[in-house]
C-alpha positions in Angstrom: 57.6 62.2 36.5 54.0 62.4 35.4 52.5 61.7 38.7 50.4 64.7 39.1 46.6 64.2 39.4 46.2 67.1 37.0 47.8 65.3 34.1 45.9 65.9 30.9 42.8 63.7 30.6 42.6 61.6 27.4 46.0 62.9 26.3 46.8 62.0 22.7 50.1 60.1 22.2 51.8 60.4 18.8 52.6 57.0 17.3 54.8 56.3 14.3 55.2 53.0 12.5 57.2 52.2 9.4 56.1 54.0 6.3 56.7 50.7 4.4 54.8 47.5 5.1 56.6 45.4 7.7 56.7 42.5 5.2 58.4 44.7 2.6 60.9 46.1 5.2 61.7 42.5 6.3 62.5 41.5 2.7 64.8 44.5 2.3 66.7 43.7 5.4 66.9 40.0 4.7 68.1 40.7 1.2 70.9 42.8 2.5 71.8 40.1 5.1 71.9 37.4 2.3 74.0 39.7 0.1 76.6 39.9 2.9 76.4 36.2 3.6 77.1 35.5 -0.1 80.4 37.3 0.3 81.2 35.6 3.6 79.4 32.4 4.5 80.3 32.8 8.2 78.7 36.2 8.4 76.1 36.0 11.2 72.9 37.9 12.2 74.8 39.1 15.3 77.6 40.5 13.1 75.0 42.1 10.8 73.3 43.7 13.8 76.6 44.9 15.1 77.6 46.5 11.8 74.2 48.3 11.7 74.6 49.3 15.3 71.3 47.6 16.1 70.3 45.2 18.9 70.6 41.6 17.5 67.7 40.2 19.5 65.4 43.1 18.3 66.6 42.6 14.7 66.0 38.8 14.9 62.4 39.4 16.1 61.8 41.9 13.3 63.0 39.4 10.7 60.9 36.6 12.1 57.8 38.8 12.1 57.5 38.8 15.9 58.1 42.5 16.3 57.2 45.6 14.3 59.8 48.3 13.6 59.3 52.0 14.1 59.7 54.4 11.3 62.8 56.0 12.9 64.5 52.6 13.3 63.6 51.5 9.8 65.1 54.7 8.4 68.2 54.3 10.5 68.8 50.8 9.2 67.9 51.4 5.6 70.0 54.5 5.3 73.0 52.4 6.2 72.8 49.9 3.3 70.1 50.6 0.8 71.2 51.7 -2.7 67.6 52.5 -3.6 67.1 56.3 -3.0 63.3 55.9 -3.5 63.0 53.7 -0.4 65.1 56.1 1.7 63.1 59.1 0.4 59.8 57.4 1.1 60.8 56.8 4.7 62.1 60.3 5.1 58.9 61.7 3.7 56.8 59.6 6.1 58.9 60.8 9.0 58.0 64.4 8.2 54.3 63.7 8.1 52.1 64.4 11.1 52.0 61.2 13.2 48.8 59.4 14.1 47.5 59.9 17.6 46.2 57.5 20.2 44.1 58.7 23.1 45.7 57.6 26.4 43.3 57.2 29.4 43.6 59.7 32.3 44.1 56.8 34.7 47.2 55.7 32.8 48.7 59.2 32.7 48.2 59.6 36.4 50.1 56.4 37.1 53.9 56.9 36.9 54.5 53.2 37.4 52.2 52.3 34.4 54.1 54.9 32.2 57.5 53.4 33.3 56.3 49.8 32.6 55.0 50.9 29.2 58.4 52.5 28.4 60.3 49.4 29.7 58.4 47.2 27.2 60.1 49.2 24.4 63.5 48.0 25.5 65.4 45.9 22.9 66.2 43.5 25.7 62.6 43.2 27.1 61.4 39.7 27.9 58.0 41.1 28.7 57.9 39.4 32.1 56.7 41.2 35.2 59.6 40.0 37.3 62.2 41.3 34.8 60.5 44.7 34.6 60.3 44.9 38.4 64.0 44.2 38.7 64.9 46.7 36.0 62.8 49.5 37.5 63.4 48.7 41.2 59.7 48.0 41.8 57.7 45.3 43.5 56.4 42.6 41.1 52.9 43.2 42.4 53.1 46.9 41.3 54.2 45.9 37.8 51.5 43.3 37.5 48.9 45.8 38.5 50.1 48.3 35.9 50.3 45.6 33.2 46.6 44.7 33.9 45.7 48.3 33.6 47.7 48.7 30.4 46.2 45.6 28.8 42.7 46.7 29.8 43.3 50.0 27.9 44.8 48.0 25.0 48.1 49.8 25.3 49.9 46.5 25.7 49.0 43.2 24.1 50.3 39.6 24.2 52.1 38.6 20.9 54.1 35.4 20.4 54.2 34.6 24.1 55.3 38.0 25.3 53.9 41.4 26.1 54.5 44.2 23.6 53.6 47.9 23.7 50.9 49.0 21.1 51.7 52.7 21.4 54.8 54.9 21.7 55.6 56.6 25.0 53.0 59.4 25.6 54.0 63.0 26.3 52.1 64.0 29.4 51.2 67.7 29.6 49.3 70.0 31.9 48.8 73.7 31.5 46.3 76.2 30.2 44.4 73.5 28.3 43.4 72.0 31.7 42.5 75.3 33.2 45.2 75.2 35.8 47.2 78.4 35.2 47.3 80.3 32.0 51.0 80.9 32.5 52.0 77.3 33.3 53.1 74.5 31.0 54.4 71.2 32.2 55.3 68.2 30.0 57.0 65.0 30.8 58.1 61.9 28.8 58.9 58.5 30.3 60.9 56.6 27.7 63.3 53.7 27.4 66.6 54.8 26.0 69.9 53.5 24.7 72.4 54.7 27.3 75.0 55.2 24.5 72.9 58.0 23.1 72.8 60.0 26.4 75.7 62.3 25.5 74.0 63.2 22.2 70.7 63.7 24.1 72.4 66.1 26.5 73.9 68.0 23.6 70.5 68.3 22.0 69.1 69.6 25.3 71.9 72.2 25.4 71.0 73.3 21.9 67.3 73.5 22.7 68.0 75.7 25.7 70.1 78.0 23.6 67.4 78.2 20.9 64.8 79.0 23.6 67.0 81.8 25.0 67.3 83.3 21.5 63.5 82.9 21.0 62.7 84.7 24.3 65.3 87.4 23.7 63.1 88.7 20.9 60.1 90.9 21.7 59.4 93.2 24.6 60.6 91.4 27.7 58.6 92.3 30.9 58.2 89.1 33.1 60.6 86.5 34.5 60.0 82.8 33.8 62.1 79.7 34.4 62.4 76.9 31.9 63.8 73.5 33.1 64.6 70.3 31.2 65.5 67.3 33.3 66.9 63.9 32.2 67.4 61.3 34.8 67.1 57.5 35.3 63.5 56.7 36.4 64.4 53.9 38.8 66.8 56.1 40.8 64.3 58.9 41.0 61.6 56.6 42.1 63.7 54.9 44.8 64.6 58.3 46.1 60.9 59.1 46.5 60.3 55.9 48.4 63.2 56.5 50.7 61.5 59.7 51.9 
């Protein structure tokens, strides 16, 4: 959790949006949906979302212009059905580009609840309500409402079509030599809303990363012992454990 008061002040959060205009992306997706419906008049949006392995409520909001789609999600969808290699190539090229950055206020970075609320608003099932967020995170509604006011004041969350939506991606919070703490210390954390079905793949990627880091450190003249840890755990469980203490 990024609850240290030494969290990086004004940390820049990378933010990616679709390399195509949202209106163009909506037309591409709608055209594919209509193509499938032409073959089967009973083919529904829910079936379409299921075939694309995408949340149906999220997809509905994208098609209705109520929600923007990230570059990663756009590429994941388009790769599944587009027969236009130029579109896929364009999205892939944009994904490789250095993402834009947004400065996150120090007060937000030092507030683990605000970071968790911001992450929760990225959920495909998010209703945007404080009560729903509180229940999902195991928090008091007053804690969530306080964080939402803070996030809105910093323009990290905005009201759109009757619901609250995040305006930035989840920030990576870092502290280390840049903050003048310890030249040999680096600490980074990311509070993010995830699809539980992807956890096995995430754990595999962590294993691969640890092996890569071991190979990286094996090179050179070894002389000091360091410890590298990567932790992945449900935020609500971790937070409830802290409160129990």
